[in-house]
C-alpha positions in Angstrom: -61.9 0.0 -32.8 -60.6 -3.5 -33.0 -57.8 -4.6 -30.7 -55.5 -7.2 -32.1 -53.4 -9.3 -29.9 -50.4 -11.0 -31.4 -49.2 -14.1 -29.7 -45.5 -15.0 -29.7 -44.6 -18.4 -30.9 -42.8 -20.6 -28.4 -39.5 -20.4 -30.3 -39.6 -16.6 -30.1 -40.3 -16.6 -26.4 -37.4 -19.0 -25.8 -35.1 -17.0 -28.0 -36.0 -13.7 -26.1 -35.6 -15.4 -22.8 -32.2 -16.8 -23.7 -31.0 -13.5 -25.1 -32.1 -11.7 -21.9 -30.3 -14.3 -19.6 -27.1 -14.1 -21.6 -27.2 -10.3 -21.6 -27.6 -10.2 -17.8 -24.8 -12.7 -17.3 -22.5 -10.6 -19.5 -23.4 -7.4 -17.6 -22.8 -9.0 -14.2 -19.5 -10.4 -15.3 -18.3 -7.0 -16.6 -19.4 -5.1 -13.6 -17.9 -7.5 -11.1 -14.5 -7.3 -12.8 -14.4 -3.5 -12.3 -15.4 -3.6 -8.7 -13.3 -6.5 -7.6 -11.3 -5.5 -4.5 -7.7 -6.6 -4.5 -5.5 -7.3 -1.5 -1.8 -7.6 -1.5 0.7 -8.5 1.2 4.2 -7.2 1.0 7.1 -8.1 3.3 9.8 -5.5 3.9 13.0 -6.7 5.5 15.5 -3.9 6.6 19.0 -4.9 7.5 21.9 -2.5 8.1 19.9 0.4 6.7 19.1 -1.4 3.5 15.9 -2.9 2.1 16.5 -6.5 1.2 15.4 -7.7 -2.2 13.9 -5.3 -4.8 14.0 -1.6 -3.9 10.7 -0.9 -5.7 7.4 -2.3 -4.6 4.8 -2.2 -7.3 1.0 -2.2 -6.5 -2.1 -1.3 -8.4 -4.2 1.8 -7.7 -7.1 1.1 -5.2 -5.5 -2.1 -3.9 -5.5 -2.7 -0.1 -1.9 -3.4 0.8 -0.7 -5.0 4.0 3.0 -4.4 4.8 4.8 -6.8 7.1 8.0 -5.0 8.3 11.0 -6.5 10.1 14.0 -4.3 10.8 17.3 -4.7 12.7 16.8 -1.2 14.2 14.1 0.7 15.9 12.6 3.7 14.0 9.7 5.0 12.0 8.9 3.7 8.6 7.6 6.5 6.4 6.0 6.3 3.0 6.3 9.8 1.6 3.4 11.3 -0.3 1.0 9.2 1.7 2.4 10.7 4.9 2.1 7.3 6.4 4.4 6.7 9.4 4.6 3.5 11.4 6.8 3.0 14.5 8.8 -0.3 14.2 10.8 -2.0 16.9 14.1 -3.7 16.2 13.8 -7.5 15.5 10.0 -7.5 15.8 7.4 -7.9 13.0 5.2 -4.9 12.5 2.1 -5.0 10.2 -0.1 -2.2 8.9 -2.6 -1.9 6.1 -3.3 0.9 3.7 -5.5 1.4 0.7 -3.4 3.0 -2.0 -5.3 5.4 -4.2 -2.8 8.1 -5.2 -0.7 7.0 -8.2 3.0 7.6 -8.6 6.4 6.7 -7.1 6.7 7.3 -3.4 9.9 7.1 -1.2 10.0 4.5 1.5 12.3 5.8 4.3 13.4 4.7 7.7 13.7 7.5 10.3 15.6 6.6 13.4 17.2 8.4 16.4 20.8 7.5 17.2 22.3 8.3 20.5 25.6 10.2 20.3 28.7 8.6 21.8 30.6 10.1 24.6 33.1 11.5 22.1 30.4 13.4 20.2 28.9 15.3 23.1 28.1 18.9 22.4 30.0 21.4 24.6 28.3 24.6 25.4 30.3 27.8 26.0 30.1 27.4 29.7 31.9 24.0 29.5 28.9 21.9 30.6 28.2 18.7 28.7 24.8 18.0 27.3 24.2 14.3 28.0 21.8 12.1 26.1 21.7 14.0 22.9 20.4 12.3 19.8 20.7 12.8 16.1 18.2 11.8 13.5 19.2 9.4 10.7 17.0 9.3 7.6 17.5 6.4 5.2 15.9 6.1 1.8 15.2 2.4 1.5 13.3 2.2 -1.8 10.0 3.1 -3.5 6.3 2.3 -3.5 5.1 2.5 -7.0 1.3 2.8 -7.4 0.3 2.0 -11.0 -3.0 3.5 -12.3 -5.9 1.2 -13.2 
């Protein structure tokens, strides 16, 4: 049995090496595009029960979103569907971060408790006043829209 060894010419070796390098660069470029993490910062300003600016905030699925919230009233900012609630103080900046994975359109609401005035006190049958009662106010401010990749 005779074993034959075939030697590659220098041009063939160079061509194979270049083809391999370009293939690796292409594969790395494609895979890094798909795994690139995206961060987004969104400012929400709430005045007189209304969200200032656009009422729909659009983000992409799998983005990490930081919300900076300023409101003229104390309450709880709630993003429905994500069941995300964050307490906010009047006239103070509150920040929180969430990775959005579920796609769709989700209500952004402000839930706040409002003390009743002296005129609105409940009266029980025995004539006693119930002081310090509060009622809950729920305001739909806008929407968080998470677009699929």
